[in-house]
C-alpha positions as CSV (number, residue, x, y, z in Angstrom):
1,M,-8.8,7.2,30.1
2,R,-10.1,10.2,28.1
3,K,-7.1,9.9,25.8
4,Y,-7.7,6.3,25.4
5,L,-11.4,6.8,24.4
6,L,-10.6,9.3,22.0
7,S,-8.1,7.0,20.3
8,L,-10.7,4.3,20.1
9,L,-13.1,6.8,18.6
10,A,-10.6,8.0,16.0
11,A,-10.0,4.4,15.0
12,F,-13.7,3.6,14.7
13,L,-14.2,6.5,12.6
14,V,-11.4,5.5,10.2
15,F,-12.9,2.1,9.9
16,A,-16.5,3.6,9.3
17,S,-15.1,5.8,6.6
18,T,-13.3,3.1,4.9
19,A,-16.1,0.6,4.9
20,S,-18.4,2.8,3.2
21,A,-18.3,3.0,-0.6
22,Q,-15.5,5.2,-1.8
23,S,-13.3,5.5,-4.8
24,A,-10.3,7.7,-6.0
25,S,-8.2,8.2,-9.1
26,F,-4.5,8.9,-9.5
27,I,-1.9,9.9,-11.9
28,V,1.3,7.9,-12.1
29,S,4.3,9.9,-12.7
30,Q,8.2,9.5,-13.0
31,H,10.3,12.4,-12.3
32,G,7.3,14.6,-12.5
33,I,6.2,13.5,-16.0
34,S,2.9,11.6,-16.3
35,V,3.4,8.0,-17.4
36,G,0.0,6.4,-16.6
37,K,-3.1,6.4,-14.1
38,A,-4.5,4.2,-11.4
39,S,-7.7,3.9,-9.4
40,F,-9.5,2.0,-6.7
41,T,-12.9,1.5,-5.4
42,F,-14.2,0.0,-1.9
43,T,-17.8,-1.2,-1.7
44,A,-19.2,-2.1,1.7
45,G,-20.8,-5.4,2.3
46,P,-22.8,-7.2,5.2
47,S,-19.6,-8.8,6.5
48,G,-16.7,-6.8,5.0
49,Y,-16.2,-5.1,1.7
50,D,-15.0,-5.6,-1.9
51,S,-12.4,-3.6,-3.6
52,T,-11.1,-3.3,-7.1
53,A,-8.0,-1.6,-8.5
54,L,-6.8,-0.7,-12.0
55,V,-3.3,0.5,-13.0
56,I,-2.1,1.4,-16.5
57,I,1.4,2.6,-17.3
58,N,2.7,3.2,-20.8
59,M,6.2,4.6,-21.2
60,K,9.4,3.7,-22.9
61,G,10.7,0.3,-21.7
62,L,7.5,-0.3,-19.5
63,D,4.1,-1.4,-20.7
64,Y,2.3,-2.4,-17.5
65,S,-1.3,-3.0,-16.7
66,L,-2.9,-4.5,-13.6
67,S,-6.5,-5.4,-12.7
68,K,-7.4,-6.7,-9.2
69,T,-10.5,-7.7,-7.4
70,E,-10.4,-8.4,-3.7
71,S,-12.7,-9.3,-0.8
72,L,-11.8,-8.4,2.6
73,T,-13.4,-8.8,6.1
74,S,-14.5,-5.9,8.2
75,A,-11.1,-5.8,9.8
76,N,-9.4,-5.6,6.4
77,H,-8.2,-9.2,6.5
78,L,-7.8,-11.1,3.3
79,R,-10.6,-13.3,2.2
80,H,-9.8,-13.8,-1.6
81,V,-7.9,-11.7,-4.2
82,Q,-7.6,-12.1,-8.0
83,L,-5.0,-10.3,-9.9
84,S,-4.5,-10.1,-13.6
85,A,-1.3,-8.0,-15.0
86,A,0.7,-7.8,-18.2
87,V,4.3,-6.5,-18.1
88,N,5.8,-5.8,-21.5
89,G,3.5,-8.2,-23.2
90,T,3.8,-11.0,-20.7
91,A,0.6,-12.1,-18.8
92,V,0.7,-12.9,-15.2
93,N,-2.3,-14.1,-13.2
94,V,-2.3,-14.5,-9.3
95,T,-4.9,-15.6,-6.7
96,A,-4.5,-15.5,-2.9
97,E,-6.7,-16.8,-0.2
98,P,-6.7,-18.2,3.4
99,G,-5.7,-22.0,3.3
100,P,-8.1,-24.7,3.6
101,A,-9.9,-25.5,6.9
102,S,-7.3,-28.2,7.6
103,D,-4.5,-25.4,7.4
104,Q,-5.6,-22.1,8.6
105,S,-2.1,-21.1,9.3
106,A,-1.3,-20.4,5.7
107,I,-2.2,-18.0,2.8
108,R,-2.2,-19.8,-0.5
109,L,-0.8,-17.9,-3.4
110,T,-1.1,-19.4,-6.8
111,T,0.8,-17.7,-9.7
112,S,0.8,-18.4,-13.3
113,A,2.9,-17.0,-16.1
114,N,4.5,-18.1,-19.3
115,G,2.6,-21.2,-19.3
116,H,3.8,-22.4,-15.9
117,A,1.9,-22.4,-12.5
118,T,3.1,-22.5,-9.0
119,T,1.4,-22.5,-5.5
120,T,3.1,-21.2,-2.4
121,N,1.8,-21.3,1.2
122,L,2.8,-18.2,3.1
123,P,2.3,-17.5,6.9
124,A,-1.2,-16.4,7.7
125,H,-0.5,-12.8,8.9
126,A,-3.1,-10.1,8.6
127,A,-1.4,-9.0,5.5
128,V,-2.0,-6.5,2.7
129,F,-1.8,-7.9,-0.8
130,L,0.5,-5.2,-2.3
131,P,1.2,-5.2,-6.0
132,D,3.2,-2.3,-7.5
133,F,1.5,1.0,-8.0
134,D,-1.9,-0.2,-6.4
135,P,-3.5,2.7,-4.5
136,G,-6.2,0.4,-3.2
137,A,-3.6,-1.7,-1.4
138,L,-1.9,1.5,0.1
139,E,-5.2,2.6,1.2
140,T,-5.7,-0.6,3.0
141,L,-2.3,-0.2,4.5
142,L,-3.2,3.0,6.1
143,V,-6.2,1.7,7.7
144,L,-4.5,-1.2,9.2
145,A,-1.7,1.2,10.5
146,V,-4.2,3.1,12.4
147,A,-5.8,-0.2,13.8
148,R,-2.5,-1.7,14.8
149,N,-0.6,1.6,15.9
150,N,1.7,1.2,13.0
151,R,2.9,-2.3,14.2
152,D,2.6,-6.0,13.3
153,L,1.9,-5.1,9.6
154,W,2.8,-7.4,6.6
155,A,2.7,-7.4,2.9
156,I,2.1,-10.2,0.4
157,I,4.4,-9.5,-2.6
158,P,3.1,-11.1,-5.7
159,K,6.3,-11.5,-7.6
160,K,7.7,-14.6,-8.9
161,E,6.6,-17.6,-6.5
162,G,5.4,-14.8,-3.9
163,S,6.6,-13.8,-0.5
164,I,5.4,-12.1,2.7
165,E,7.5,-9.3,4.1
166,P,7.3,-6.9,7.2
167,I,6.7,-3.3,7.0
168,Q,8.1,-0.7,9.3
169,L,6.3,2.5,9.5
170,A,7.7,5.8,10.7
171,T,5.7,9.0,11.4
172,Y,6.9,12.4,10.2
173,A,5.7,15.9,10.7
174,D,2.5,16.8,9.2
175,E,2.7,18.9,5.8
176,K,0.2,20.9,3.9
177,G,-1.5,20.7,0.6
178,T,-4.7,21.4,-1.3
179,L,-7.4,18.9,-2.3
180,D,-9.8,20.2,-5.0
181,G,-8.6,23.5,-4.1
182,N,-9.2,23.5,-0.5
183,P,-6.4,23.6,2.2
184,V,-5.9,20.0,3.8
185,V,-3.6,18.8,6.6
186,V,-1.4,16.2,5.2
187,H,0.0,13.2,7.3
188,H,3.2,11.8,6.3
189,L,4.4,8.1,6.9
190,V,7.5,6.4,5.6
191,A,7.1,2.6,5.0
192,T,10.4,0.6,4.9
193,I,10.0,-2.6,3.0
194,A,13.1,-4.9,2.4
195,G,15.3,-1.9,2.9
196,K,13.5,0.4,0.6
197,D,11.5,3.4,1.6
198,T,7.9,4.6,0.2
199,D,6.6,7.9,1.5
200,L,2.9,7.9,2.0
201,F,0.8,11.0,2.5
202,S,-2.7,10.9,3.7
203,G,-5.5,13.4,4.6
204,P,-7.5,13.9,7.9
205,E,-9.8,11.0,7.0
206,N,-6.8,8.7,6.4
207,Q,-7.5,8.9,2.7
208,L,-4.5,8.3,0.5
209,L,-3.3,11.4,-1.2
210,Q,0.1,10.7,-2.6
211,A,2.6,7.9,-2.6
212,E,6.3,8.4,-3.6
213,Y,9.0,5.7,-4.4
214,P,12.1,8.0,-4.3
215,E,14.6,5.2,-5.3
216,Y,13.1,5.3,-8.8
217,G,11.4,8.6,-9.0
218,Y,7.8,7.2,-9.3
219,A,4.8,8.8,-7.7
220,L,1.0,8.3,-7.3
221,V,-0.9,11.6,-6.9
222,R,-4.5,11.7,-6.3
223,N,-6.6,13.7,-8.9
224,G,-7.0,17.2,-7.4
225,F,-4.4,17.1,-4.6
226,V,-1.3,19.3,-4.7
227,L,1.4,18.8,-1.9
228,T,3.1,22.0,-0.5
229,P,6.6,21.3,-0.3
230,P,8.0,21.7,3.4
231,A,11.0,23.9,4.1
232,K,12.8,20.7,4.8
233,P,11.2,17.7,3.1
234,G,10.9,14.7,5.4
235,A,12.0,16.4,8.5
236,P,11.0,14.5,11.6
237,P,8.5,15.8,14.1
238,T,9.8,18.2,16.9
239,P,9.6,16.3,20.2
240,P,7.9,18.0,23.2
241,P,10.1,19.7,25.6
242,G,12.5,17.3,27.5
243,Q,11.6,14.4,25.3
244,A,13.7,13.2,22.7
245,I,12.9,11.0,19.6
246,A,15.3,8.2,18.9
247,P,16.6,7.6,15.6
248,P,15.0,4.8,13.5
249,D,17.9,2.4,14.2
250,A,17.9,3.1,18.1
251,Q,14.2,2.6,18.3
252,A,12.7,-0.6,19.7
253,P,12.3,-3.3,17.2
254,V,9.0,-3.5,15.5
255,S,7.1,-6.6,14.8
256,P,7.4,-7.8,11.2
257,T,4.8,-6.1,9.1
258,D,3.4,-6.1,5.6
259,Q,5.7,-4.3,3.3
260,I,4.9,-2.2,0.3
261,P,6.7,-3.7,-2.8
262,A,9.3,-1.6,-4.4
263,P,8.5,-0.3,-7.7
264,P,10.1,-1.4,-10.8
265,P,13.6,-0.1,-11.8
266,P,13.9,2.5,-14.5
267,P,12.1,1.4,-17.6
268,D,15.2,0.5,-19.6
269,Q,16.2,-1.9,-16.9
270,I,12.9,-3.7,-16.5
271,P,13.1,-7.4,-17.9
272,P,9.9,-9.3,-18.5
273,P,8.8,-11.4,-15.4
274,P,10.5,-14.8,-15.3
275,P,8.4,-17.9,-15.1
276,P,7.7,-19.1,-11.5
277,E,10.2,-21.6,-10.2
């Protein structure tokens, strides 16, 4: 019972921390070279909170900007989101919100690009709206992961006509780092979405510190944070004596969850977004 109460208290403190006003800025890099910046803010409201996110990337083959405003409930459930983005000169606008009162089982996603618009109804899961390189969305994912014990997580992927995808989260050994020059314990999660992994590093207050997209070498690094490389990067935690940890493919299946969208491919391979079908 004591352990259960402590878990509830930890979850409450996470939500209390996230619900208050906060903001953070990040450097976007590829293979260790800075190519842009990103930021988010969360502001508490009477029945939830509002968030904004900005991303700007400018590199050979990729001119990408994103502006997002979002309204969430106190449990981090989507109320409304408006996204405006530009990829290599092509503008894309996306809105998402729960379906009308007559159809609360769907999330309505409306996308417009190249003079075309399409509306898609997605299953109404407690999903994270997850554009590429959006640190605010990753912060929301971390909070939901604590609340749901890393299970039953979903992501709304605002690409083409839109989709909703499951996320599987695996917990790895804690690592070390410094934030604004002070030592900090770093929690390490790996999110698997559509067969692709994203490494998420968070601090003691569940704040996003770093995100890595290893397939293409991209990373988001919070200003003032430095991760201390472990002796064996990505080594799984050591199990207690007499207890073994099953490999991911042998563990019990996880309910579908919100997935982090894969980052764009290397810049020379990024085509402009196609018009919605």
